[in-house]
C-alpha positions in Angstrom: 31.8 5.8 -34.6 32.8 9.4 -34.5 34.4 9.3 -37.9 31.2 7.8 -39.4 29.1 10.3 -37.9 31.3 13.1 -39.2 31.1 11.5 -42.7 27.4 11.4 -42.5 27.2 15.0 -41.4 29.4 15.9 -44.3 27.2 14.1 -46.8 24.1 15.9 -45.3 26.0 19.2 -45.6 27.1 18.5 -49.2 23.3 17.8 -50.1 22.2 21.1 -48.3 25.0 22.9 -50.2 23.9 21.7 -53.5 20.2 22.5 -52.7 21.2 26.0 -51.7 23.2 26.6 -54.7 20.3 25.4 -56.9 17.9 27.5 -54.9 20.2 30.5 -55.5 20.2 30.0 -59.2 16.5 29.3 -59.5 15.7 32.6 -57.4 16.6 34.6 -60.4 13.6 33.1 -62.3 11.3 32.2 -59.6 10.2 33.3 -56.1 9.5 30.3 -53.9 7.7 30.4 -50.5 6.8 27.8 -47.9 4.5 28.9 -45.2 3.4 27.1 -41.9 0.6 28.2 -39.9 1.6 28.4 -36.1 -0.3 28.6 -32.9 -2.3 31.7 -32.2 -2.8 32.7 -35.7 0.9 33.4 -36.5 2.4 32.4 -39.9 5.9 31.3 -40.4 7.3 31.5 -43.8 10.7 30.8 -45.6 11.0 32.3 -49.1 13.9 32.7 -51.6 14.3 35.0 -54.5 17.1 36.9 -56.2 20.0 35.3 -54.2 18.4 35.9 -50.9 16.4 33.7 -48.3 14.0 35.5 -46.2 12.8 33.8 -42.8 9.7 35.7 -41.7 7.2 35.5 -38.9 3.8 37.3 -39.2 2.2 37.7 -35.9 -1.6 37.9 -35.7 -2.0 36.9 -39.4 -5.2 34.8 -39.0 -7.1 37.8 -37.5 -6.7 39.8 -40.7 -6.5 37.2 -43.5 -8.4 34.3 -42.0 -6.8 30.9 -41.0 -4.3 29.8 -43.7 -3.8 26.3 -44.5 -1.6 24.2 -42.2 1.3 24.3 -44.8 1.4 25.8 -48.2 3.9 26.4 -51.1 3.7 28.9 -53.8 6.1 29.8 -56.7 5.8 33.0 -58.6 8.1 35.3 -60.7 10.8 36.9 -58.6 10.0 40.0 -56.5 12.7 42.5 -55.6 10.6 44.7 -53.4 10.5 42.5 -50.3 14.0 43.1 -49.5 13.9 46.8 -49.9 11.6 47.6 -46.9 12.5 49.4 -43.7 15.1 47.7 -41.7 18.9 47.1 -41.4 20.8 45.7 -44.3 24.6 44.9 -44.3 26.4 42.9 -47.1 23.2 41.1 -48.1 22.2 40.3 -44.5 19.1 42.1 -43.2 16.8 42.3 -40.3 13.2 43.9 -40.7 10.3 44.7 -38.5 7.1 46.3 -39.7 3.8 46.8 -37.9 0.7 47.2 -40.0 -2.8 48.1 -38.7 -6.1 47.9 -40.3 -9.6 48.5 -39.2 -12.1 45.6 -39.8 -15.6 45.6 -38.5 -15.0 48.6 -36.4 -11.9 47.3 -34.5 -8.3 47.9 -35.2 -6.1 44.7 -36.1 -2.5 44.9 -35.9 -0.1 42.7 -37.8 3.7 42.5 -37.1 6.1 41.4 -39.8 9.4 40.3 -38.4 12.0 38.9 -41.0 15.6 37.9 -41.3 17.3 38.1 -44.7 20.3 35.8 -45.4 22.2 35.9 -48.8 22.5 32.5 -50.5 26.3 32.9 -50.8 26.5 32.9 -47.0 24.5 29.6 -46.8 26.5 28.0 -49.7 29.9 28.9 -47.7 28.5 27.7 -44.4 27.2 24.3 -45.8 30.4 23.7 -47.9 32.7 24.0 -44.9 32.1 20.5 -43.4 32.4 18.7 -46.7 35.7 20.5 -47.4 37.0 19.8 -44.1 36.1 16.1 -44.6 38.0 16.0 -47.9 41.0 17.6 -46.4 40.8 15.2 -43.4 40.4 12.2 -45.6 43.5 13.1 -47.7 45.6 13.4 -44.5 44.4 9.9 -43.4 46.0 8.3 -46.2 49.6 7.0 -45.6 51.3 6.6 -42.3 48.5 8.1 -40.1 46.2 6.5 -37.5 42.8 5.9 -38.9 41.2 6.9 -35.7 43.1 9.9 -34.3 45.4 11.0 -37.3 48.6 10.5 -35.3 51.8 10.0 -37.5 52.7 6.4 -37.3 56.1 6.5 -39.1 58.1 6.1 -35.9 55.6 3.4 -34.3 54.3 1.2 -37.4 52.9 -1.5 -35.1 50.4 0.4 -33.0 49.2 3.9 -32.5 50.8 5.4 -29.2 48.0 7.8 -28.9 44.9 5.6 -29.0 46.2 2.0 -29.3 44.6 1.4 -32.6 46.5 -1.1 -34.9 47.4 0.4 -38.3 45.2 0.0 -41.4 46.9 -2.6 -43.6 45.4 -1.1 -46.8 46.9 2.4 -46.0 50.3 0.9 -45.3 50.3 -0.9 -48.7 49.2 2.1 -50.7 51.5 4.6 -49.2 54.8 2.8 -50.1 
């Protein structure tokens, strides 16, 4: 069961890796954003452009711009200015916080932008780690190894002394 769960997690991670790589390449031609309205007039958004993913929270968004749709998506030409704002950036990673105030109908309305920027290369590496480990682990499983725990069965070919699992007859035939 544990092995099947790991195989499933590896497959999901591989799909995420491929999607992130595609988003990375697409980001040089388009800027994509998905936004979701939260409680209290906040706006949560994830956008990608020019090899970066930006996760952003805009607090008090509805008081200035009206209530946005529950969920929205837009795609435009790439914008390079959104990751050059005030904040801290190191090796493509960034953290930004900006407060903006406007006077509307005689009262001051403040909006706070909080964002985290993650380079796409970091997401690709992170999502590729599990499938690569699965491939390496799968290669080790072939031959004289227990299919459950990976114990070397050359000294005890009848049963695994570690977990008690009988050997896989297909692995024994193919490893000769």
